[in-house]
C-alpha positions as CSV (number, residue, x, y, z in Angstrom):
1,X,-36.5,21.0,53.3
2,X,-34.4,19.5,56.1
3,X,-34.7,15.8,56.7
4,X,-32.8,12.7,57.8
5,X,-30.0,12.0,60.2
6,X,-27.0,13.5,58.5
7,X,-25.4,10.2,57.7
8,X,-25.0,8.6,54.3
9,X,-25.8,5.0,53.5
10,X,-22.6,3.9,55.3
11,X,-23.4,5.7,58.5
12,X,-20.4,8.1,58.3
13,X,-20.8,11.9,58.7
14,X,-17.2,12.8,58.3
15,X,-16.4,11.0,55.1
16,X,-15.6,12.3,51.6
17,X,-17.5,15.3,50.5
18,X,-17.7,17.0,47.1
19,X,-18.6,20.7,47.3
20,X,-19.6,23.0,44.4
21,X,-20.8,26.5,43.8
22,X,-21.8,27.9,40.4
23,X,-23.8,30.9,41.5
24,X,-21.4,33.6,40.3
25,X,-19.1,34.1,37.3
26,X,-16.7,31.7,39.1
27,X,-17.1,28.0,39.3
28,X,-15.5,26.4,42.4
29,X,-15.2,22.7,43.4
30,X,-13.6,21.1,46.4
31,X,-13.1,17.6,47.8
32,X,-12.7,17.2,51.6
33,X,-12.4,14.5,54.1
34,X,-13.4,15.5,57.6
35,X,-11.5,18.8,58.2
36,X,-9.0,18.2,55.5
37,X,-9.1,19.9,52.1
38,X,-7.9,17.3,49.6
39,X,-8.2,19.6,46.5
40,X,-9.9,22.7,45.2
41,X,-10.4,24.1,41.7
42,X,-11.8,27.6,41.1
43,X,-12.1,29.1,37.6
44,X,-13.6,32.1,36.0
45,X,-16.0,30.4,33.6
46,X,-17.9,33.5,32.5
47,X,-21.1,31.8,33.6
48,X,-20.6,29.0,31.1
49,X,-20.8,26.4,33.8
50,X,-23.1,24.0,31.9
51,X,-20.1,23.0,29.7
52,X,-17.4,22.9,32.4
53,X,-18.9,21.7,35.7
54,X,-19.1,17.9,35.2
55,X,-15.7,17.6,33.4
56,X,-14.1,19.7,36.2
57,X,-15.7,17.5,38.9
58,X,-14.4,14.4,37.2
59,X,-10.9,16.0,36.8
60,X,-10.6,16.9,40.5
61,X,-11.7,13.5,41.6
62,X,-9.2,11.9,39.3
63,X,-6.4,14.1,40.5
64,X,-6.9,13.4,44.1
65,X,-7.6,9.7,43.3
66,X,-11.2,9.6,44.5
67,X,-14.0,7.6,42.8
68,X,-17.6,8.6,42.9
69,X,-18.5,5.4,44.7
70,X,-16.3,6.5,47.6
71,X,-18.1,9.8,48.2
72,X,-20.4,10.2,51.2
73,X,-21.8,13.7,50.9
74,X,-22.3,16.6,48.5
75,X,-22.6,20.3,49.6
76,X,-24.0,22.7,47.1
77,X,-24.2,26.5,47.0
78,X,-27.9,27.2,46.5
79,X,-27.5,30.9,45.7
80,X,-28.7,33.6,45.5
81,X,-26.8,34.6,42.4
82,X,-26.9,34.0,38.7
83,X,-30.3,32.3,37.9
84,X,-28.8,30.0,35.3
85,X,-25.6,29.3,37.4
86,X,-27.6,28.4,40.5
87,X,-29.9,26.1,38.6
88,X,-27.0,24.3,36.9
89,X,-25.2,23.7,40.2
90,X,-28.2,22.5,42.2
91,X,-29.4,20.2,39.3
92,X,-26.0,18.6,39.1
93,X,-25.8,18.2,42.9
94,X,-29.3,16.6,43.1
95,X,-28.5,14.3,40.2
96,X,-25.1,13.3,41.6
97,X,-26.5,12.8,45.2
98,X,-29.4,10.7,43.9
99,X,-27.3,8.5,41.6
100,X,-24.6,7.8,44.2
101,X,-26.9,7.8,47.3
102,X,-25.1,10.7,49.0
103,X,-26.1,13.0,51.8
104,X,-27.0,16.4,50.3
105,X,-26.5,19.8,52.0
106,X,-27.6,23.1,50.7
107,X,-25.5,26.1,51.7
108,X,-26.1,29.8,51.2
109,X,-23.7,31.2,48.6
110,X,-23.7,34.5,50.5
111,X,-22.8,32.8,53.8
112,X,-19.9,30.9,52.1
113,X,-18.7,34.2,50.6
114,X,-19.1,36.0,54.0
115,X,-17.1,33.2,55.7
116,X,-14.3,33.5,53.1
117,X,-14.3,37.3,53.5
118,X,-14.1,36.9,57.3
119,X,-11.2,34.5,57.1
120,X,-9.3,36.9,54.9
121,X,-10.1,40.1,56.9
122,X,-9.8,38.6,60.4
123,X,-7.0,36.0,60.0
124,X,-5.1,37.4,57.0
125,X,-5.6,34.2,54.9
126,X,-5.3,34.7,51.1
127,X,-7.3,33.0,48.3
128,X,-6.3,35.2,45.4
129,X,-6.5,33.8,41.9
130,X,-3.6,33.9,39.5
131,X,-5.0,34.2,36.0
132,X,-8.2,32.4,35.2
133,X,-7.7,29.3,37.4
134,X,-6.7,28.6,41.0
135,X,-5.9,25.0,42.1
136,X,-5.1,23.9,45.6
137,X,-3.8,20.6,46.8
138,X,-4.0,19.7,50.5
139,X,-5.1,22.1,53.3
140,X,-7.3,22.6,56.3
141,X,-10.8,23.7,56.8
142,X,-11.7,25.3,60.2
143,X,-12.0,28.9,58.9
144,X,-14.9,29.6,61.3
145,X,-13.0,28.4,64.3
146,X,-10.0,30.5,63.4
147,X,-12.2,33.6,62.8
148,X,-14.1,33.2,66.1
149,X,-10.9,32.6,68.1
150,X,-9.3,35.8,66.6
151,X,-12.4,37.9,67.3
152,X,-12.5,36.6,70.8
153,X,-8.8,37.4,71.3
154,X,-9.3,40.9,69.9
155,X,-12.6,41.4,71.7
156,X,-14.3,42.7,68.7
157,X,-17.5,42.1,66.7
158,X,-17.1,42.0,63.0
159,X,-19.9,42.4,60.5
160,X,-19.6,40.7,57.1
161,X,-21.6,42.2,54.2
162,X,-21.3,39.8,51.2
163,X,-22.3,41.2,47.8
164,X,-23.1,39.6,44.5
165,X,-23.9,42.1,41.8
166,X,-27.5,42.0,40.5
167,X,-27.2,45.0,38.2
168,X,-29.2,48.2,38.1
169,X,-27.8,49.3,41.5
170,X,-28.9,46.0,43.1
171,X,-27.0,43.3,44.9
172,X,-27.7,39.9,46.4
173,X,-26.6,40.6,50.0
174,X,-27.0,39.8,53.7
175,X,-25.5,40.6,57.0
176,X,-23.4,38.0,58.9
177,X,-21.7,38.6,62.3
178,X,-18.7,37.1,64.0
179,X,-18.0,37.9,67.6
180,X,-18.8,37.0,71.2
181,X,-22.1,35.4,70.3
182,X,-20.5,33.2,67.6
183,X,-21.3,33.2,63.9
184,X,-24.8,34.2,63.0
185,X,-26.9,35.6,60.2
186,X,-28.3,39.0,61.4
187,X,-30.1,40.0,58.2
188,X,-31.2,37.2,55.8
189,X,-30.1,36.8,52.2
190,X,-32.0,38.9,49.7
191,X,-31.8,41.2,46.7
192,X,-31.6,44.9,47.7
193,X,-31.0,48.3,46.2
194,X,-27.6,49.2,47.5
195,X,-28.5,52.8,48.2
196,X,-31.4,51.7,50.5
197,X,-29.4,48.8,51.9
198,X,-26.5,51.0,53.1
199,X,-29.0,53.3,54.7
200,X,-30.5,50.3,56.5
201,X,-27.0,49.2,57.6
202,X,-26.2,52.6,58.9
203,X,-29.2,52.5,61.2
204,X,-28.2,49.0,62.4
205,X,-24.6,50.1,62.9
206,X,-25.6,53.1,65.0
207,X,-27.7,50.9,67.2
208,X,-25.3,47.9,67.6
209,X,-21.9,49.6,67.1
210,X,-19.8,46.8,65.6
211,X,-16.0,47.2,65.8
212,X,-15.5,46.4,62.1
213,X,-17.7,46.2,59.0
214,X,-16.3,44.3,56.0
215,X,-18.0,44.5,52.6
216,X,-16.8,41.5,50.7
217,X,-17.5,39.8,47.3
218,X,-18.3,41.6,44.1
219,X,-17.7,45.3,45.1
220,X,-16.7,47.0,41.9
221,X,-20.2,48.2,40.8
222,X,-21.1,49.4,44.3
223,X,-18.1,51.4,45.5
224,X,-20.1,54.7,45.6
225,X,-22.8,53.6,48.2
226,X,-20.2,51.7,50.2
227,X,-17.9,54.7,50.5
228,X,-20.8,57.0,51.3
229,X,-21.8,54.6,54.0
230,X,-18.2,54.5,55.3
231,X,-18.0,58.3,55.5
232,X,-21.0,58.3,57.9
233,X,-20.1,55.2,60.0
234,X,-18.3,55.5,63.3
235,X,-16.8,52.0,63.0
236,X,-14.0,50.7,60.9
237,X,-15.3,50.0,57.4
238,X,-13.2,47.8,55.0
239,X,-13.7,46.5,51.4
240,X,-12.5,43.0,50.7
241,X,-12.9,41.8,47.1
242,X,-13.4,38.0,47.4
243,X,-15.1,35.3,45.3
244,X,-16.9,32.4,46.8
245,X,-14.7,29.3,47.3
246,X,-15.8,25.7,47.6
247,X,-13.8,25.1,50.7
248,X,-16.1,27.4,52.6
249,X,-19.2,25.7,51.1
250,X,-17.7,22.5,52.3
251,X,-17.1,23.8,55.8
252,X,-20.6,25.1,56.2
253,X,-22.0,21.8,54.7
254,X,-20.0,19.8,57.2
255,X,-21.5,21.9,60.1
256,X,-24.9,20.9,58.8
257,X,-23.8,17.3,58.4
258,X,-22.8,17.1,62.0
259,X,-26.1,18.6,63.0
260,X,-28.0,16.0,60.9
261,X,-29.5,18.7,58.6
262,X,-29.6,16.8,55.4
263,X,-31.7,17.9,52.4
264,X,-34.3,15.9,50.7
265,X,-32.8,15.3,47.3
266,X,-36.1,15.9,45.5
267,X,-37.2,18.8,47.7
268,X,-34.0,20.9,47.5
269,X,-34.7,24.1,45.6
270,X,-32.3,26.9,44.6
271,X,-32.6,30.4,46.3
272,X,-33.2,32.3,43.1
273,X,-34.5,35.4,45.1
274,X,-35.8,37.0,42.0
275,X,-37.2,36.0,38.6
276,X,-34.9,35.5,35.7
277,X,-34.7,38.7,33.6
278,X,-36.5,37.1,30.7
279,X,-39.3,36.0,32.9
280,X,-39.6,39.4,34.5
281,X,-39.8,41.1,31.1
282,X,-42.5,38.7,30.0
283,X,-44.6,39.3,33.1
284,X,-44.2,43.0,32.7
285,X,-45.3,42.8,29.0
286,X,-48.4,40.7,30.1
287,X,-49.3,43.2,32.8
């Protein structure tokens, strides 16, 4: 639900923003002010986010010398992804935004992943983790501007296919495009069987003929359908393993902030896409 004017109680839309995503096995948190990245922490928490999220948020704010009362906005990755992970992140964001009267912005986890993959593939940026933790101090946002400037210079259209593994040959996925028409979602977020999804993508590619197609995200379990697709596709197909990063959640959240697209704190719901496995089994047993 989109409401409001995009400003917090102080009237500022470019102030301090905390951004979080816990939809995957990684937990990522960033603090930004306008287009400046003050700090970012990303860790492989093995989906144990309930224990680590709040302490990590407090630690990052302490390290960059920001108090909760100084925050103006909160951007949260709303999934799709891990049922429990998405729920933990969204609940924390709603609670934090309500307590501190912050503007709240819901961001697609897949769109943030696609933007990060685009920045890596198109501009050569690197966000690799060393070990189980990655920490960044100081930096710039603006990934989308850089990607669009580069695609304009190269006169190419790039498709980004983000993937979050959903097991049993399925993935949470979508199709995002960067090119002459800007940045857009061409096929919305959803859970799809990879074999059928790559067939659908092949039909789209034959019709629209993108210059580059980049699969990004959690690719390990889906290499076979991706490579089968690549063997039949006339365009350039690339694989870019890339985890979602909070800096990209922040950038997409700030775009919404400037547009005035704030979320109702009570009305924001996660994009679960599917039932939790336990619930699905229970329904199957009942039927």
